[in-house]
C-alpha positions as CSV (number, residue, x, y, z in Angstrom):
1,M,0.3,-0.2,0.3
2,L,1.4,3.6,-0.9
3,C,1.4,5.9,1.8
4,L,2.1,10.1,1.0
5,T,5.3,10.1,3.6
6,C,6.4,7.3,1.0
7,I,6.1,8.8,-2.4
8,L,9.7,10.5,-1.9
9,P,12.6,8.5,-2.1
10,F,14.1,8.9,1.4
11,N,17.0,11.5,1.0
12,F,18.9,11.1,4.5
13,S,19.7,14.8,4.6
14,Q,15.9,14.8,5.3
15,A,15.9,13.4,8.7
16,P,15.1,15.5,11.5
17,K,17.9,17.6,13.7
18,K,19.8,15.5,16.5
19,A,17.8,14.0,19.1
20,K,19.2,15.7,21.7
21,R,17.1,18.7,20.3
22,R,13.8,16.9,20.6
23,Q,14.7,15.5,24.0
24,Q,14.9,19.1,25.4
25,Q,11.2,20.2,23.7
26,G,9.7,17.0,25.8
27,E,7.9,13.9,25.0
28,G,4.9,16.1,23.5
29,G,7.4,17.5,20.6
30,S,7.2,21.6,19.9
31,S,4.0,23.0,18.5
32,N,5.9,24.5,15.7
33,V,7.2,21.7,13.3
34,F,9.3,24.2,11.6
35,S,11.6,23.7,14.7
36,M,12.2,20.1,14.4
37,F,14.3,21.1,10.8
38,E,17.3,22.6,9.4
39,Q,16.2,25.5,7.2
40,S,17.9,23.8,4.1
41,Q,15.5,20.9,5.0
42,I,12.8,22.6,5.2
43,Q,13.4,24.4,1.8
44,E,14.3,20.6,0.4
45,Y,10.5,19.9,2.1
46,K,9.1,22.9,0.2
47,E,10.3,21.7,-3.4
48,A,9.1,18.4,-2.4
49,F,5.7,19.8,-1.7
50,T,5.8,21.9,-5.2
51,I,6.3,18.9,-7.4
52,I,3.3,16.8,-5.7
53,D,1.4,19.9,-5.7
54,Q,0.7,19.8,-9.4
55,N,-1.8,22.3,-9.8
56,R,-0.5,24.5,-7.8
57,D,-3.3,25.4,-5.2
58,G,-1.4,25.2,-1.9
59,I,-3.2,21.6,-1.2
60,I,-2.3,18.3,-2.0
61,S,-5.3,16.5,-3.5
62,K,-6.0,13.1,-4.8
63,D,-5.5,14.4,-8.1
64,D,-2.4,16.1,-7.6
65,L,-1.0,12.5,-6.3
66,R,-2.4,10.7,-9.0
67,D,-0.6,13.0,-11.4
68,V,2.8,13.0,-9.4
69,L,2.7,9.2,-9.0
70,A,1.7,9.0,-13.2
71,T,5.1,11.1,-13.8
72,M,6.9,8.3,-11.7
73,G,5.6,5.7,-14.0
74,Q,2.6,4.4,-11.6
75,L,-0.2,4.9,-13.9
76,N,-3.0,2.4,-12.4
77,V,-3.1,3.5,-8.9
78,K,-6.5,2.9,-7.5
79,N,-8.9,5.5,-6.0
80,E,-8.8,3.8,-2.9
81,E,-5.3,4.3,-2.4
82,L,-5.0,7.7,-3.1
83,E,-8.1,8.3,-0.8
84,A,-6.0,6.2,2.1
85,M,-3.1,8.6,0.8
86,V,-5.0,11.7,1.8
87,K,-6.4,10.6,4.7
88,E,-2.9,10.2,6.5
89,A,-3.5,14.0,7.1
90,S,-6.2,15.4,9.8
91,G,-7.7,17.6,7.3
92,P,-6.7,19.5,3.7
93,I,-2.5,19.0,3.2
94,N,-1.1,22.4,3.0
95,F,2.7,22.8,3.5
96,T,2.6,23.0,7.3
97,V,0.7,19.5,7.5
98,F,2.9,18.0,5.1
99,L,5.5,19.0,7.0
100,T,3.8,18.1,9.9
101,M,3.6,14.2,8.5
102,F,7.2,14.1,7.7
103,G,8.1,15.1,11.1
104,E,6.0,12.7,13.0
105,K,7.3,10.0,10.7
106,L,10.8,10.4,10.8
107,K,11.0,11.5,14.7
108,G,10.5,8.0,15.6
109,A,14.2,6.7,14.1
110,D,16.1,4.8,17.6
111,P,18.9,7.0,18.8
112,E,22.5,6.3,17.1
113,D,23.8,3.8,19.6
114,V,20.8,1.4,19.2
115,I,20.9,1.4,15.6
116,V,24.9,0.7,15.9
117,S,24.2,-2.1,18.3
118,A,22.0,-3.5,15.6
119,F,24.7,-3.7,12.8
120,K,27.3,-4.6,15.5
121,V,25.6,-8.1,15.7
122,L,26.4,-8.4,12.2
123,D,29.9,-7.4,12.8
124,P,31.5,-10.3,15.4
125,E,35.0,-9.0,14.5
126,G,33.9,-5.2,15.7
127,T,35.6,-4.0,12.2
128,G,32.8,-1.2,12.0
129,S,32.2,-2.4,8.6
130,I,30.1,-5.3,6.6
131,K,30.3,-6.8,3.4
132,K,28.3,-5.5,0.8
133,E,27.1,-8.7,-0.5
134,F,25.9,-9.8,2.8
135,L,23.9,-6.5,3.6
136,E,22.4,-6.6,0.5
137,E,21.2,-10.1,0.5
138,L,19.8,-9.4,3.9
139,L,18.1,-6.1,2.9
140,T,16.7,-7.7,0.0
141,T,15.4,-11.0,1.3
142,Q,14.5,-10.3,5.0
143,C,11.3,-8.1,6.6
144,D,10.3,-5.3,4.6
145,R,12.7,-6.0,1.6
146,F,14.6,-3.3,-0.2
147,T,13.7,-3.3,-4.0
148,A,16.5,-3.0,-6.6
149,E,16.1,0.8,-6.8
150,E,16.3,1.0,-3.1
151,M,19.5,-0.8,-3.1
152,T,21.0,1.0,-6.2
153,N,20.3,4.5,-3.7
154,L,21.8,3.2,-0.7
155,W,25.1,2.2,-2.4
156,A,25.1,5.4,-4.2
157,A,24.9,7.1,-0.9
158,F,27.0,4.6,0.8
159,P,29.8,3.1,-1.6
160,P,31.4,0.2,-0.5
161,D,35.0,0.8,-0.2
162,V,37.1,-1.4,-2.9
163,A,37.6,-4.4,-0.9
164,G,33.6,-4.3,-0.9
165,N,32.9,-3.3,3.0
166,V,30.4,-0.8,3.9
167,D,30.6,1.4,6.8
168,Y,28.0,0.8,8.7
169,K,28.6,3.4,11.5
170,N,28.8,6.3,8.8
171,I,24.9,4.7,7.8
172,C,23.9,5.2,11.6
173,Y,25.2,8.7,11.7
174,V,23.4,9.9,8.8
175,I,20.0,8.0,9.6
176,T,20.1,10.2,12.9
177,H,21.8,13.3,12.1
178,G,20.6,13.3,8.6
179,E,24.3,14.7,7.2
180,D,27.8,12.9,6.4
181,K,30.4,12.8,9.3
182,E,32.9,15.7,8.8
183,E,36.0,13.5,8.1
């Protein structure tokens, strides 16, 4: 099933600000969704919103979704699927609602140390990396299976070294911080 926040390919730079910021706001979070993101991230979301809002009326509708999905090659989307996507929001999907939907989806990411610990299970020697082939097999055959396109995007964002090793600590950092570590 499609969801509105799944239309766009996930871009690691779209992850929310550091978890520390959210903790300072308390469990309920800030009432201002714009405080969850850096200005550059808000601009990226605004560009995405503009792409989806095909008729440029400031509201994402079923027709907008149908049109943008068609441009992505998904021509036979059922009306029920479009209805479900629009109903993910509590009302009309303007930019603030759109940003809030992404913020809610992304703020549930686990802390960096939890994600690193999960990868460490796959790295018994503690090298900080795992073989590309092994990770690809896991991601394409287990649980929420990655598609070939998602794997291509992953390797473009996190290319393995010449020996075929993937630096999972960098992946974890980008997932939780939204940017590459300064080397």
